[in-house]
C-alpha positions as CSV (number, residue, x, y, z in Angstrom):
1,M,6.5,0.0,5.8
2,G,4.2,0.4,8.6
3,F,0.7,0.0,9.4
4,T,-2.1,1.9,11.7
5,L,-5.5,0.7,12.3
6,S,-8.5,3.4,13.7
7,V,-11.6,1.9,15.0
8,K,-14.3,4.2,15.8
9,G,-17.5,3.0,17.3
10,K,-18.7,2.1,21.3
11,E,-15.0,2.6,21.8
12,N,-12.4,4.2,19.8
13,I,-9.4,1.9,19.1
14,Y,-5.9,3.2,18.0
15,L,-3.4,1.1,17.0
16,D,0.0,2.4,15.6
17,E,2.9,1.4,13.7
18,S,4.9,0.1,16.4
19,M,1.6,-2.6,17.4
20,I,0.9,-3.6,13.8
21,Q,2.5,-6.4,11.4
22,S,0.7,-6.8,9.1
23,V,-2.2,-6.6,7.2
24,H,-4.1,-8.3,4.6
25,V,-7.5,-7.4,2.8
26,E,-9.0,-9.5,0.7
27,L,-12.3,-8.6,-1.7
28,C,-14.1,-12.0,-2.7
29,T,-16.5,-13.5,-4.7
30,P,-17.3,-17.3,-4.6
31,S,-14.9,-19.3,-6.3
32,D,-17.4,-21.2,-8.7
33,S,-18.8,-17.7,-10.2
34,M,-19.0,-18.0,-13.7
35,A,-19.8,-13.9,-13.7
36,K,-20.2,-10.9,-11.8
37,S,-21.2,-12.1,-8.5
38,T,-23.5,-10.2,-6.2
39,I,-22.1,-11.8,-3.3
40,V,-19.3,-10.3,-2.4
41,S,-17.3,-10.3,0.9
42,A,-14.6,-7.7,2.1
43,T,-12.4,-9.2,4.8
44,L,-9.4,-7.6,6.9
45,F,-6.6,-9.6,8.5
46,I,-4.5,-8.0,10.9
47,T,-1.8,-9.5,13.3
48,G,0.0,-7.4,16.0
49,R,2.1,-7.0,18.9
50,L,0.8,-7.4,22.4
51,T,3.2,-5.2,24.5
52,S,3.5,-4.1,27.9
53,D,5.0,-0.9,29.0
54,A,5.3,1.5,32.5
55,T,2.0,3.4,31.5
56,M,0.1,0.5,30.0
57,I,-1.3,2.8,27.3
58,E,-0.3,0.2,24.2
59,S,-1.5,-2.9,26.0
60,D,-5.0,-1.4,26.8
61,E,-5.8,-0.8,22.6
62,P,-5.9,-4.8,21.8
63,L,-7.8,-5.2,25.4
64,K,-10.7,-3.1,23.8
65,L,-10.2,-5.5,20.6
66,F,-11.0,-8.6,22.7
67,K,-14.2,-6.6,24.2
68,W,-15.0,-5.7,20.9
69,A,-15.0,-9.6,19.5
70,Q,-17.1,-9.9,22.6
71,I,-20.1,-8.0,21.5
72,P,-23.2,-10.2,20.5
73,A,-24.4,-9.7,17.2
74,Q,-27.8,-8.6,18.2
75,S,-26.1,-5.5,19.4
76,A,-26.0,-2.5,16.9
77,D,-22.2,-2.1,18.8
78,A,-20.9,-5.0,17.5
79,Y,-20.5,-2.6,14.0
80,S,-17.5,0.1,13.8
81,D,-15.9,2.1,11.5
82,V,-12.5,1.1,10.9
83,T,-9.8,2.4,8.6
84,V,-6.1,0.9,7.9
85,K,-3.5,3.1,6.4
86,V,-0.5,1.6,5.1
87,I,2.4,3.8,5.4
88,S,5.7,3.3,3.4
89,A,8.9,6.0,4.1
90,G,6.8,8.2,6.2
91,Q,4.1,8.6,3.8
92,T,0.7,7.0,3.4
93,F,0.7,4.5,0.5
94,R,-3.0,3.5,1.0
95,T,-6.0,4.2,3.3
96,I,-8.8,1.9,3.3
97,N,-12.1,2.3,5.0
98,F,-14.5,-0.2,6.2
99,P,-17.2,1.9,7.5
100,N,-19.7,-1.2,8.7
101,T,-17.3,-3.6,10.1
102,F,-18.0,-6.5,12.6
103,V,-15.0,-8.9,14.2
104,I,-15.3,-12.3,12.6
105,D,-12.3,-13.6,14.9
106,Y,-9.9,-12.5,17.8
107,G,-6.9,-14.4,19.2
108,E,-4.2,-13.7,21.0
109,R,-1.0,-15.8,21.7
110,Y,1.3,-15.5,24.9
111,N,5.1,-16.2,24.6
112,D,8.0,-15.9,26.9
113,H,10.2,-14.1,24.3
114,A,10.6,-10.2,24.5
115,G,7.3,-8.7,24.2
116,I,4.2,-10.7,25.5
117,G,3.0,-11.6,22.6
118,E,1.0,-11.4,19.6
119,F,-2.6,-10.9,18.3
120,S,-4.7,-11.9,15.4
121,L,-8.0,-9.9,14.2
122,V,-10.2,-11.0,11.3
123,L,-12.7,-7.9,10.4
124,R,-15.6,-8.0,7.9
125,Q,-17.5,-5.2,6.2
126,K,-21.9,-6.0,6.4
127,V,-22.9,-7.7,3.2
128,D,-24.9,-4.9,2.4
129,K,-22.4,-1.9,2.8
130,I,-19.8,-3.5,0.6
131,D,-20.3,-0.5,-1.8
132,K,-19.0,2.0,1.1
133,I,-16.0,0.7,1.3
134,T,-13.1,3.2,0.3
135,A,-9.7,3.3,-1.2
136,D,-7.3,5.9,-1.0
137,G,-4.0,5.8,-2.4
138,G,-0.8,8.6,-2.1
139,Q,-1.9,10.8,0.7
């Protein structure tokens, strides 16, 4: 199984199957809800590899994520259109789109093993745009 991440915003970002290690999608209501709640959060948790190659192309994409995470909340550039594709056996199993997403957390961990390290990214859909999230399968 593989994953791709596409971010359309102030700067376009694309991470392919060789970069993304895992994706976790969560739609959450408060655990104390006794009925369907209007308080819902939609969160993407993404982990990936930090690599370096001769052209430095792959290593530039996580750097763009790092810079996106630094944009202050007051800026409209803090929000981007994010699409994650889950790919299995060469076919797209699921396409998930969060059109008004902001960075909750971004982290990088470095090591002395093969490659350079890994990154983690936590994204959340703007609360008043939860109904704009789309998920499609089998494309």
